[in-house]
N, C-alpha and C positions, 0 to 999 in steps of 0.2 A: 336414594341419590337421583333417582329421574334418568338413569343412564342403561341403556340396553346392553346387558352383560353378555349377551349372544353375541355381540360384535366386537369382542376383545380380539384385535388383532395380534396375530403371531403367536399368541401364549396357549400352551397346552394348557388348560385349566385344571384337568385331572392329574396331569403330572406335577403342577405346581402345588397342588393341595396336598398331594402324596407327601412331596419334598417337604414341605412345610410340616407335616406330621412326624416325619422322620426326625427332625431336628428336635420339635419337641419331647420327643420319647429318649433322647439324649440327655441326660442330665449333665448341665454344662458349669457348673460352680465356678467362679472367677479361681485361675490357675488350672483349672481341669477341663480347659476346651477342646482336647485333643480329637476325641470322637466326633465333634460337630466339624471341627477344621477337615477332619479326612472325609467327611461326607460332603461336605461343601466342594472340596477338590474334585471328588467323583462326579458330582453334579455340574461342575464347570466343563470337565473334559466332555460329558456326554451332550453339552450343549454348544459345544466347538468353541470355547474362548482360546485365542491365539496364544496368551501366555498365561501360566497358571503357576504359582509358587506359593510356598509359606516361607516366613523370615525365621530369624534365630530367635524370636520371641513367641512364635507360634501364629503369629497373624497371617491371614490368607489374602494373597493378591492375586486377582485375576485381570484379563487386560483383553479389550476388543481393538483391535488396531485399526487407526484411521490414518489421515496423513502426517502425523507427528508433530503438527505445527501448534494443536490446542488440545484440551483434555477436559473431561468432566469426569469426576470421581464419585460415586456411591458408595455410601459407608454405613456400616452395621456392626453392633457388637455381638459376640458370641456367648458371653457369659450371662449367667441368669443369676438371681438372688436365691436363697434356699426355700426351702418349704417346712418352715416348724410345727405347722399345725394340718398335717394330711391327713387327718381324721375328720377335719371340719370341711373338708371338700365333698363336693357332690358327687365329683368323678374323678378318677387316678389323676392326680396332677401330671403325671409323665404319661397317660394313655393317650393323648391326643384326640380326645373323643369329639366327634362332631355331632350336635344335637340342635334342633331348630335354628338352622344357618348360622351356628356358631361353632367356632374351633377352639375349645377347652386345652388348657394346660398352661403349667409354669413358663413363661417365655414367649406364650403366643402373642401378647400385646407388647411386651418388652424382652427383645424385639427381633423375634425369629421369623414372625408373619413378614415381615419388612424386609428381612434378608432374603427368604426366599423369593420374595417379590421382585427386589432388586437382580437378584442373580438372572431370574427368568425374564424379566422385564427388558433389562439391557441387551440379553442375548436376541430379543428381536428386532433390534434395529440393526444388526448386522444386514449390509447390503441396500440400506434405505436412508442412513444416518447422512449429514453434510460434509462429512470428511473428520471430526473430532475423534480422537482417541477417547476409549470409555475404559475406566477403571472401576472394579466392584471389590470393597476391601472389607474382609470381616475382622474385626479386632478381639484381641485379648482385653481381659480385667477393667473393661468400662467401669462397673458396678462398683468397682474399689476404686479407680485412678482415671477419672475423667479426662481422657486425651491423651494419657501418657503411652497407651499402645499405639495409638493412631500416629502419635508424634513421631513413633520410630518408622511409620511407614512413610510419613511426609520428609523425613530426613533423605529419602532417596527416590520420593515421586514431588513433583510441582505442579500439581492440577491447576486449571485456571479458574475452576467452580468445583463446589462440594454440595452434595445433596444427603443430608441426614434422614434416616427411616426413624428415628425415635417416635412414641406412638402421639399423635396430636388429631386423631379423628379426621385425617385428610387435608388438615387446613394448612397453608403455607407459613412456616415460622421462618422469622427474619432477625432473631435474636435471643439473648436469655441474659439472665443474671449469673455472674460465675459464683465461685465460692472459695473460700480460703480458709483454712485452719489456723488460728494463731495459738501460740503458746505463750502464756504471761506468767512468770514465776518471780515470786516475792522471797528474798533472802533473809532470815532473822537470826536470832541467837537462840539455842537452847537454853533452856532453865527448867528447876524443877517447878511444876505447876502451884505450890504452897509458896512460890515465891516468884512470882511473875515479873515483877519490877528488876529482876536480876537478867533477866531476857528481852528478847525482842520478838512478838509472837508473829509469825510469817503470816498467819491466818488475818489476825487484826491489818495486818499492812495491805492484803489482798482486798480485804473489804473498803479500806479506802480508797485504793487504785481504782476498783470497780465503781465505786461511787462517783468518782471523778470523771470515769470516762463516759459514766451515763449521762452527764452533763455536756458530753460535747456532740453539737449538731451532725446529723448522719449527712453523707453525700448524697445529691439526689440529682437524678437523671430524667430529662423531659420523657426518655422513650422507657426506661426500664425502672422508673421509680426511686425509693430509697435503698440505700446501701445499709440495710438491717445487720446489727452484730448483737449476738446474744451469747452468753455463757451456757456450754452444755455440759462441762464437767468440773469437778474441784478435786483435788487429793493433796493431803498435808504430809509432811515427813517430819520425824519417822511416823508411820501409821501402822497399827494403832498406835495413838500417842498416850499412854496410860501414864498419869502424874508428870507430864513432860510438856513444855512449850515447844510447838513445832519451830522448827528452823527454815523451812522451805514449805511453800505453798504454791501448786501447779493449777492453773485455770486454763481450759480450752476455750476459745471464743471460735463460735460460727460467725464468719462475715459474709454476707452475700454483696458480689462485686458489680459493679457497674462498667460500661463500657470505657475504654481509655482510660481505668484507673490501671497503674501497675504496683508492683512489688514494694516500692519506696513510698508512694503516694498512699498507700492504706496504712502504713506502719508509723507514718510521720506524726499525725496526733497523738498515737499512743505514746510516743518517743517523747514527743513534747511534753505531755502529760507525767510521764515519769521523771523527765528533768525537773520538771516545777516541784513536784513532792521532793526529791531528794535534795533540792537547794532549800527547801523550807524546813527539811527535819533530816539532820546527817545520818538518823539510824534507820531510814527508809533507802531499801535498795532493792530494784526490780530489773527483770529481764523481759526481753520480748522476741519471738521469733516464729518461723514458720514451721509447723509441724512435718516431718519426712519420715519416709518409710521406704522399707525395700522389700520387694515379696517375690519368691521364685514363680516363673510361668511352668507350664508344662514340659518345656523344653529342656529345663534346668537353668536357662539364663534368668536372671534377677531383673525385675523393673524397679527402678527407684524413683519416687515422686517426693517433690517439695509439694506440700499442698495449698497450691495456689493455682486455680483453675480460672481464667479471666472470663469477664463479661464480654457480650459482643452485639452489634447491632448492624443490620444492613439496611441502606436506603431502599426504599420500596421502588424507587425509578430505577434501582440497578438492572442491568442486563440480563441475570440470572432471575430477578423477580419476575420480570414481564416474560421471560420466556415461558417460565412456569404459568403464569396468567395465561399466557396463548394457549398452553396445552390444556388447561382447564377450560378455556373458551370454546376450544375448537370439539369438546366432549360435550359441550353443552352444561359444563358445570361452573358454578359462581363461589369460589371458595373464601373462606374468611383467611386475613392476613394478619397476623399477631404475631407474639413472642412465646417462646416455651416459658413455662412456669417452673421448670426444675433445669438442672445442669446437664449437659450433652457434651459430646467430643467436639461438638464446635469451640468450645474454649481452646482446643488446641488449633484447628484450623483456621478459625476467623479471628478468635481473642489474642493469640500467639502469633500467627503467621499473616493474618490480614487477608486471607484468601476469600473471596465471596462464598457464602455459604448459606444455604437455607435448610428447613426442613420439612420433611413430608412423609407421614406416618400412618399406617393402618392401626386401629384401636383407638378407644379412649385412653386418656390419661390416668383415669382413675381406676382404670383396670391393673396399672402395672403394680406388681408386688402385692395382689390381694388374694384372697380365697376366692378359687372359682375363676381364676384369669381366663378372659377369651378374648377372640377376635372373631368379626362377623366375616364369614366368608365372601360375601359381597365385596367389600373392601379390599380383601388381599386381591382378589381379582382385577379391582379397579386401580388399584396403586399400581400392580405390574405394569398396567398399560400407560399409567401417568409415567413412570418410570421409563418405559420404553420409548414413549413419544417424547419426553424430555431429552433422553438421550441422543435422539434424532435431531430433534427441532433445536437443541441449544445454541447452534451457530448459524441458525436461519435470519438471514436480514430482516424479514419481515417480523421478529419479534420484537425488534425496536420500535418504540413507541405506539405499541400495541395496548 
């Protein structure tokens, strides 16, 4: 990276890496993040955070006090995906092994290294920042519900800016496509399969509906591209359907969302297609909705999600982007500025709440959720300083126009 790591200001490198290793050794699947939450709280106390608490859902919230007039929030998730193939790993997935300058383990890149770096990096800004309050938030359930846990935090905190730590090889991310899970259901009439003319086959009706939807031009954004929509599963009812015409067929659509798309605008062309088919064929009946799910957190409280997570995009001339660029420039770095290619909690902060949001994270995107997941030690140390400098510099007037 062309940066002298011996000059990392204020960060105790050994303690940071040891803390990151501790987090990786604690297996924290979605809904089971308690041990990681407790470890984070302990680290925040040792680093002198002014306020530390966990909410009713198990999110951890730390604060470094400023003047109270403005604030910047650093956010990451505590949960990880499972390791179904531990035997395929060359190291213990939860051993936090360091080898050849890399820290290995499930969650290393996605995204315990970033969390550790945020917690340590933000703490270095105490006494040097320009007055902004600094929040560091570690949330539950991101791997299942993008932004839902974060939303519970933002119900009580209104930061002026958000920095995400999802892995992007230390680029500056200024947007992402969102994601919706759409449920299509066609309603037919049961009949014996020896006499199909006596019923209405819900599978046949679903095939008709999908065929017409495929003809609908996708939404397009100059910043984020096409709003892709694909079918990801199908099930008929009754199932299995031995010698019976199914009366219902259910399909899940995965729709990638662009900035400024909302719940109604996404469903509108689907509803229009259904209306057209129903007007042409009185036997055709279909319904469309968003998937919903409720899951228990480790505290016992449930999180409920309608699976609509908006896309978002931040102008490259926004003050937050300029501040981040200044930090990189001051460190002799020249970052790429582009969008995330996957969903993040920015769907909540930027997509739903329109809070200026960027992402800066250690680790390559391709390392998330894979065998032998790792993050480079150098990137962990480097991003800790980036976070610390950004916390201190965010309201520096010299960022404007830099």
